[in-house]
C-alpha positions in Angstrom: 116.6 97.0 118.1 117.6 98.7 121.4 114.3 99.4 123.3 113.3 103.0 123.6 113.5 103.2 127.3 117.1 102.6 127.4 117.5 104.8 125.0 116.2 107.3 126.6 118.5 106.2 129.6 121.7 106.2 128.1 121.0 109.7 127.0 120.2 110.6 130.1 123.4 109.5 131.6 125.5 110.9 128.6 124.0 114.5 129.4 124.2 114.1 133.2 128.2 113.4 132.2 129.3 116.0 130.3 127.0 118.7 132.5 128.6 117.6 135.7 131.9 117.5 134.1 131.9 120.8 132.9 130.5 122.2 136.3 133.0 120.7 138.5 135.6 122.9 135.9 133.9 125.8 136.9 134.0 125.4 140.5 138.0 125.6 139.7 138.7 127.9 136.4 137.1 130.3 134.2 135.7 128.4 131.4 134.5 130.2 128.5 132.7 128.3 125.4 133.9 129.3 121.8 131.6 129.9 118.4 132.7 127.0 116.1 132.4 126.7 112.7 128.5 125.1 112.1 130.3 122.2 109.7 132.0 121.0 112.9 129.7 121.5 115.8 127.1 118.9 114.0 128.8 116.8 111.9 127.7 113.6 111.0 130.1 110.6 110.7 129.8 107.0 109.9 125.5 108.0 109.7 125.7 109.3 112.9 125.3 112.8 114.4 127.2 114.5 116.4 127.0 117.3 119.0 130.2 119.3 119.6 131.3 121.8 121.8 134.6 123.5 122.5 135.6 125.8 125.6 138.9 127.7 126.6 139.9 126.3 130.5 141.6 129.7 131.8 145.5 129.0 132.1 144.9 125.4 131.1 143.8 124.8 127.6 141.5 123.3 125.6 138.1 121.3 126.5 136.2 119.3 123.5 132.8 117.9 125.0 130.9 115.5 122.4 127.9 113.7 122.0 126.0 111.3 119.8 122.7 110.3 121.6 120.2 110.2 118.7 121.2 107.0 117.5 120.5 103.5 118.4 124.1 101.9 118.4 127.0 103.3 120.2 125.6 106.4 121.9 128.8 108.2 123.2 130.0 111.3 124.7 133.6 112.1 124.9 135.2 114.7 127.7 138.7 115.7 126.5 141.3 118.3 127.8 144.1 119.5 126.2 146.7 121.5 128.3 148.6 124.3 127.0 149.6 126.2 129.4 151.3 123.6 132.2 153.1 120.4 132.1 150.6 117.8 132.1 148.9 115.1 129.9 146.0 115.0 127.4 143.1 114.0 129.9 140.5 111.8 127.8 137.5 110.2 128.4 134.7 108.5 126.3 131.5 106.6 127.2 129.8 104.1 125.1 126.3 102.7 125.6 125.0 100.1 123.0 121.7 99.3 124.4 122.5 97.1 127.7 125.9 97.6 127.2 128.6 99.8 128.2 132.4 101.0 127.6 134.3 103.1 129.6 137.4 104.8 128.2 139.6 107.0 130.5 143.2 107.9 129.1 146.2 110.0 129.9 149.0 110.7 126.9 152.3 111.9 127.8 152.8 114.9 126.3 155.1 116.3 128.5 157.9 118.9 128.3 159.7 117.4 131.1 158.8 114.3 133.2 159.5 115.8 136.7 158.4 114.6 139.8 154.7 116.5 139.5 153.9 115.1 136.2 155.2 111.3 137.1 153.0 111.6 140.5 150.2 112.5 138.6 150.9 110.0 136.3 150.9 107.5 139.3 147.8 109.1 141.1 145.2 108.0 137.7 147.3 104.9 137.2 146.3 104.1 140.7 142.3 105.0 139.9 143.0 102.3 136.9 144.5 99.6 139.5 141.4 100.2 142.0 138.6 99.5 139.3 138.5 95.9 140.0 135.2 94.6 139.8 134.2 95.4 136.2 135.7 93.9 133.1 138.4 95.0 131.0 137.7 96.0 127.4 140.0 94.6 125.0 141.5 98.2 122.8 143.4 97.8 119.7 146.6 98.0 119.6 148.1 101.3 117.8 151.2 103.6 117.7 149.9 105.8 120.6 150.2 103.0 122.9 153.7 103.9 123.9 152.7 107.3 124.8 149.4 106.3 126.8 151.1 105.5 130.6 146.9 105.3 131.9 144.8 103.4 129.8 141.2 102.3 131.9 139.0 100.4 129.3 136.5 98.8 131.3 133.2 97.4 130.4 130.6 97.6 133.4 127.2 96.4 133.6 124.0 98.7 133.6 123.8 98.4 137.3 127.5 99.9 137.8 126.0 103.0 135.6 126.1 105.3 138.5 129.3 103.8 139.6 130.7 104.5 136.5 130.3 108.1 136.6 132.0 108.0 139.5 135.0 106.9 138.6 134.6 109.7 135.8 134.4 111.9 138.5 137.1 111.0 140.4 139.6 110.7 137.9 138.7 114.5 136.6 139.4 115.2 140.6 142.8 113.6 140.0 143.5 115.2 137.1 142.5 118.9 138.3 144.8 118.2 141.7 147.7 117.4 139.2 146.7 120.7 137.5 146.3 123.1 140.7 150.0 121.6 141.7 151.8 122.1 138.3 153.3 125.8 137.9 152.9 127.5 134.5 155.1 127.0 131.8 157.4 129.4 130.2 157.0 131.0 127.0 160.1 128.4 125.5 158.2 125.7 127.6 155.1 126.6 126.2 156.0 126.5 122.8 157.6 123.3 123.1 154.4 121.8 124.4 152.3 123.7 121.6 154.5 121.1 119.3 154.4 118.3 121.1 150.6 118.5 121.6 150.0 119.0 117.4 152.5 116.9 116.7 150.2 114.4 118.3 147.1 115.5 116.8 148.4 115.3 113.3 149.8 111.9 113.6 146.3 110.7 114.2 145.6 111.6 111.2 148.9 110.9 109.2 149.0 107.5 111.1 145.4 106.9 112.1 143.8 106.1 115.1 140.8 103.6 116.1 138.4 106.9 115.9 140.4 109.1 113.9 140.1 107.0 110.7 136.0 107.0 110.8 136.5 111.0 110.7 139.0 111.2 108.2 136.9 108.7 106.0 134.0 110.9 106.3 135.2 114.4 106.3 138.7 114.0 104.4 142.3 114.4 106.0 142.1 118.3 105.8 138.8 118.8 107.2 139.3 116.6 110.1 143.1 118.5 110.7 141.1 121.8 110.7 138.3 120.4 112.9 141.3 119.2 115.1 143.0 122.5 115.5 140.0 124.5 115.8 137.8 122.7 118.2 138.8 119.2 119.2 142.8 119.8 120.8 142.5 123.5 120.0 146.1 124.2 118.7 144.8 127.3 116.4 143.9 128.6 119.7 147.1 128.6 122.0 150.3 129.3 119.1 153.0 131.2 120.9 
């Protein structure tokens, strides 16, 4: 059983990361929180209660913030941006705390309508961020179908002493994503329709073919409910149909 003090420390780190990430976005964008189905706001998966929030980032896309702090094992937070208005990757981050142990996952998924110079430069910048994080052990990830469309995967297991540094790494990656977004032009209607198809296809495929964490949600809620959850909350495709 984890010590109560470390559980509180972990909860504070989780709350701080999400609060700070949202504050950073609000420095650059209009960010509006959505009302979501109560069943999706506080789902229980694998005995773990989650708190879920969903936002619209004006002229960018969907923001998902999710946490599970009232547990003794695998306290976690997710901060995920799915762009719909620009040629940008899915930006996904997860921080998991199990007692004194930490796992950090920062990923970019290639859902691009075109591999233009701005897109390639942005991916290269995020990949350089990954290469620079060489003072924490790499955490092994399970192979999955989406490996081929995941050009950036930072999977680290920093020590407790590196907690502040790990939070700084999240901010660094988010800043790089924002820089990429600020340089990219808005898509035209045809491109936006194609971007929506790519995003929705990725979301559906997670359910149909499985994913490391998606499988647990499907087992708990059923495929139809998870599809609704993904469309309305997690990736937000239902809000961006063109």
